[in-house]
C-alpha positions in Angstrom: 0.0 0.0 0.1 1.1 3.6 -0.9 2.6 5.4 2.2 0.2 7.9 3.7 -3.1 5.5 2.3 -6.1 6.3 3.9 -8.3 4.0 6.1 -11.2 5.0 4.5 -12.2 2.6 1.9 -15.1 2.4 -0.7 -18.2 0.8 0.8 -18.8 -2.5 -0.3 -21.2 -3.8 -3.2 -24.2 -5.5 -1.8 -27.5 -6.8 -3.4 -29.9 -4.7 -2.9 -33.7 -4.7 -3.9 -34.8 -2.6 -6.4 -37.9 -1.9 -8.7 -38.5 -1.1 -12.0 -40.4 2.1 -13.1 -43.6 1.3 -15.3 -42.6 4.1 -17.8 -39.5 2.5 -17.9 -40.1 -1.0 -19.3 -40.0 -1.3 -23.1 -42.7 -1.3 -25.7 -43.0 -4.1 -28.2 -41.2 -2.2 -30.5 -38.4 -1.3 -28.1 -35.1 -1.9 -29.6 -33.1 -4.9 -28.2 -30.9 -4.7 -25.7 -32.3 -1.6 -24.2 -31.6 -1.0 -20.5 -34.4 -0.4 -17.7 -34.2 2.4 -15.6 -33.8 1.1 -11.8 -35.4 3.0 -8.9 -34.5 2.6 -5.6 -37.5 1.6 -3.2 -36.8 3.4 -0.3 -39.7 5.9 0.3 -39.6 7.2 -3.4 -42.8 6.0 -4.5 -44.0 7.4 -1.1 -42.3 11.0 -1.8 -43.4 10.8 -5.4 -47.1 10.9 -4.7 -46.6 13.6 -2.0 -44.8 15.6 -4.8 -47.7 15.0 -7.5 -49.9 16.9 -4.6 -48.0 19.8 -5.4 -44.3 20.5 -5.9 -43.0 22.8 -3.5 -39.9 23.2 -1.1 -40.9 22.2 2.0 -39.3 18.8 4.2 -38.7 16.4 1.9 -41.3 17.9 -0.6 -38.0 19.0 -2.9 -36.9 15.0 -2.5 -38.4 14.4 -6.2 -36.3 13.0 -9.0 -38.8 11.8 -11.2 -38.0 14.1 -14.1 -34.4 12.8 -14.3 -35.7 9.2 -13.9 -38.2 9.7 -16.9 -35.3 11.0 -18.9 -33.2 8.4 -18.4 -35.8 5.6 -19.0 -36.5 7.8 -22.2 -32.6 6.7 -23.0 -32.8 3.6 -21.6 -35.6 2.8 -24.3 -33.5 4.1 -26.7 -30.6 1.9 -26.3 -28.5 4.1 -23.9 -26.7 2.2 -21.8 -27.2 4.3 -17.8 -25.8 4.1 -14.6 -25.7 7.0 -12.6 -25.8 7.5 -8.4 -26.1 10.7 -6.0 -25.9 10.5 -2.2 -26.6 13.4 0.4 -23.4 14.4 1.6 -24.7 15.2 5.1 -26.4 11.8 5.9 -25.1 9.4 3.2 -28.3 9.0 2.1 -29.1 7.6 -1.8 -31.1 9.9 -3.4 -31.1 7.6 -6.7 -29.4 4.8 -8.4 -29.4 3.1 -11.9 -27.6 0.5 -12.2 -24.8 1.9 -10.2 -22.3 -1.2 -9.6 -22.2 -1.7 -13.2 -18.5 -0.7 -14.5 -18.4 1.1 -17.7 -16.0 3.1 -19.7 -15.6 7.0 -17.8 -13.0 8.4 -20.5 -11.3 11.4 -18.8 -12.9 10.8 -15.2 -10.2 8.5 -14.4 -7.7 11.2 -14.6 -9.3 11.8 -10.7 -7.0 8.6 -9.5 -3.8 10.0 -11.2 -4.6 13.5 -9.3 -4.9 11.7 -6.2 -1.5 9.8 -6.4 0.0 13.2 -7.6 -1.2 15.0 -4.9 0.0 12.4 -1.9 3.9 12.3 -3.7 3.5 16.4 -3.7 2.9 16.2 0.1 5.6 13.8 0.9 7.9 15.9 -1.2 7.0 19.7 -1.5 9.8 20.1 -4.2 8.5 17.8 -6.5 5.4 20.7 -6.8 7.8 22.9 -9.0 10.0 20.4 -10.5 10.0 20.9 -14.1 8.7 18.0 -16.5 9.6 17.3 -20.3 7.0 16.4 -23.0 8.5 14.0 -25.3 7.1 12.9 -28.5 5.8 9.3 -26.8 3.5 11.5 -24.5 2.2 13.3 -27.4 -1.7 13.1 -28.1 -4.2 15.4 -29.8 -7.6 16.6 -28.6 -8.3 17.6 -25.3 -6.2 20.2 -23.4 -3.8 23.2 -23.5 -0.1 21.9 -23.5 0.0 20.7 -27.4 -0.8 24.0 -28.2 1.7 26.2 -26.6 5.6 26.6 -27.1 6.4 25.6 -23.4 8.2 22.5 -23.6 8.4 21.9 -20.0 6.5 22.2 -16.7 6.0 21.9 -13.3 4.1 19.1 -12.1 1.4 20.8 -10.1 0.9 23.1 -13.0 0.4 19.3 -14.9 -2.2 18.8 -12.3 -3.8 21.8 -12.6 -4.4 21.4 -16.8 -5.5 17.8 -15.9 -8.1 19.8 -13.3 -9.2 22.3 -15.6 -9.3 20.7 -19.3 -8.3 16.9 -18.7 -5.5 18.1 -20.4 -4.4 14.6 -22.5 -0.9 15.6 -23.1 -0.2 16.3 -19.6 -1.9 13.3 -18.4 0.6 11.4 -20.0 3.4 13.3 -19.0 2.3 12.8 -15.5 1.6 9.4 -15.7 5.1 8.8 -17.3 6.4 10.6 -14.2 4.4 8.8 -11.4 3.9 5.6 -13.5 0.4 3.7 -14.4 1.0 1.0 -11.2 1.1 3.4 -8.9 -1.9 5.2 -9.5 -3.6 1.4 -9.9 -1.8 0.6 -6.4 -3.7 3.9 -4.8 -7.3 3.2 -6.2 -6.9 -0.6 -4.7 -5.5 0.9 -1.5 -8.9 3.2 -1.4 -10.8 -0.1 -2.3 -12.1 0.6 -5.2 -12.2 -2.6 -7.8 -14.9 -1.6 -10.7 -12.9 1.9 -11.2 -9.5 2.3 -12.4 -7.5 4.1 -14.7 -6.2 1.8 -17.3 -4.0 3.3 -19.7 -2.2 6.3 -21.0 -4.1 8.5 -23.5 -4.0 7.4 -26.9 -4.9 8.9 -30.7 -6.0 5.0 -31.5 -5.8 2.3 -29.7 -4.4 -0.7 -31.1 -5.6 -4.5 -30.1 -2.4 -4.9 -27.6 -3.8 -1.7 -25.8 -6.5 -1.1 -23.1 -9.8 -1.0 -24.9 -10.4 2.3 -22.5 -8.5 5.0 -21.1 -10.9 4.1 -17.7 -13.7 2.2 -16.1 -15.7 3.5 -13.4 -18.8 2.5 -11.6 -21.0 4.8 -10.5 -21.3 3.3 -7.2 -17.8 3.8 -6.7 -17.6 7.2 -8.2 -19.9 9.0 -5.9 -18.3 7.8 -3.0 -14.9 9.0 -4.3 -16.1 12.2 -5.0 -17.7 12.5 -1.2 -14.6 11.4 0.8 -12.8 14.1 -1.7 -15.3 16.4 -0.3 -15.1 15.4 3.2 -11.1 15.6 2.9 -10.3 12.2 3.7 -9.1 10.5 1.1 -5.3 10.1 2.2 -5.4 13.0 4.4 -7.5 16.7 4.6 -4.4 17.9 2.4 -4.3 15.9 0.1 -8.2 15.9 -0.7 -8.0 19.4 -0.9 -5.1 20.0 -3.1 -7.7 17.4 -5.3 -10.3 19.4 -4.7 -8.8 22.5 -5.6 -7.8 21.2 -9.2 -11.0 19.6 -10.3 -12.6 23.0 -8.8 -11.0 24.7 -12.6 -12.8 22.3 -14.7 -14.3 23.8 -17.1 -16.4 21.4 -19.0 -20.6 22.2 -18.1 -21.9 20.6 -20.9 -23.5 17.3 -19.2 -25.1 17.3 -15.9 -23.7 20.8 -14.8 -25.3 22.6 -17.6 -28.5 22.7 -15.4 -26.4 24.9 -12.7 -26.5 28.1 -14.6 -22.6 28.6 -13.6 -19.5 30.5 -15.3 -17.4 27.4 -17.0 -14.4 29.6 -16.8 -15.1 31.0 -13.3 -16.8 28.7 -10.6 -14.9 28.1 -7.6 -16.6 30.3 -5.1 -20.4 29.9 -4.4 -22.2 31.6 -7.0 -26.2 32.5 -6.1 -25.0 29.9 -3.1 -24.0 27.1 -5.9 -20.7 25.6 -5.4 -19.6 22.7 -8.1 -16.6 20.6 -8.3 -16.6 18.2 -11.0 -15.1 16.6 -13.8 -16.1 14.8 -16.9 -14.9 12.2 -19.3 -15.8 12.6 -23.2 -15.0 9.7 -26.1 -16.9 8.3 -28.8 -20.3 7.0 -27.6 -19.4 7.9 -24.0 -20.5 10.9 -21.5 -19.2 10.8 -17.9 -19.8 13.1 -15.1 -19.1 13.3 -11.6 -19.2 15.7 -8.9 -19.9 17.5 -5.8 -22.6 20.1 -5.6 -23.7 22.5 -2.6 -26.4 24.8 -2.5 -28.5 26.3 0.5 -30.4 23.5 1.5 -28.2 20.6 1.0 -24.7 18.9 -0.9 -25.0 15.7 -2.9 -22.1 13.5 -4.3 -23.2 12.4 -8.1 -21.9 10.1 -10.9 -23.7 10.1 -14.3 -22.1 7.6 -16.7 -23.6 6.8 -20.4 -22.8 4.5 -23.2 -25.0 5.0 -26.6 -24.7 5.0 -30.6 -22.7 7.9 -31.7 -23.0 7.6 -35.4 -26.0 9.7 -35.1 -25.9 13.5 -33.5 -29.3 13.2 -32.5 -28.5 10.2 -30.0 -25.9 12.3 -28.2 -28.1 15.8 -28.3 -30.6 13.1 -26.6 -28.5 12.0 -23.9 -26.7 15.5 -23.1 -30.6 17.0 -22.3 -30.8 13.5 -20.5 -28.5 14.6 -18.0 -29.2 18.3 -18.2 -32.7 17.2 -17.0 -31.1 14.9 -14.0 -28.9 18.1 -13.2 -32.2 20.3 -12.5 -33.1 17.5 -10.0 -29.9 18.0 -8.3 -30.0 21.6 -8.2 -33.6 22.1 -7.0 -32.5 19.5 -4.0 -29.5 21.5 -2.8 -31.4 24.9 -3.7 
């Protein structure tokens, strides 16, 4: 186990009784392989009946995620694979769960594990913060990030971590992985008790038969736990957790769940109308994923939404983003 590993571990996977909402059952013409939306049985029906009588923000009345469930149900009927979960930060109560134990491709979301390992190393060796690391031809990769467009050939380790948190910078990710080692990141994840969430590989423009099929995988259950534990200062220690949260607070991608929160993508590190967000996202062909912590005047939540879909049609992608936004609206109503 890496030095300084936290004793806090991901909760064990347990079999929980669930029910399938009638609106999520596919009709006879539904495409084969559709995934039904799963709704927890704990008080959900009772709360939804109360909400139908008058939806206002009294005690428990704002705890209603029916719009989000309906949106995810429509996506599932159209063949989108969905995994999602949200928990109350203060109580740990599960607010909703949709196939949350399933491990799915999460693209750049897995870089959270890299940032945890980097933060732990910087805490043990403060001089490492300013140590310059060169980029090489081996690290080169396109798509997300800024460093590939800059002239500077070397950057401090801490600055590279900020780039990863802000833009999921692919080049910075690869350079940091070369610095700390993929095995160390895997060991860190295992030490936290994560068995269905992992960073599998470096970022590649193309994946061959000998490469890992995905950059990262994760389950909504473990990812929600991880973000909540970071927010509570319990991953490795309070200083390491705070460092990682600080990097993630720079994230500028608010195109998915967070598109419902009305925040400035370039500047949301302080509360805005009482709302404070820390999140990260993952984007790949046919994959949209977001994990985050949302705080408001009423409550705070940790959430994870992962989708996998047929990305050959723009209509499908837009439908997925709209469904994630609808769920974000429910989350905002819960905390605000």
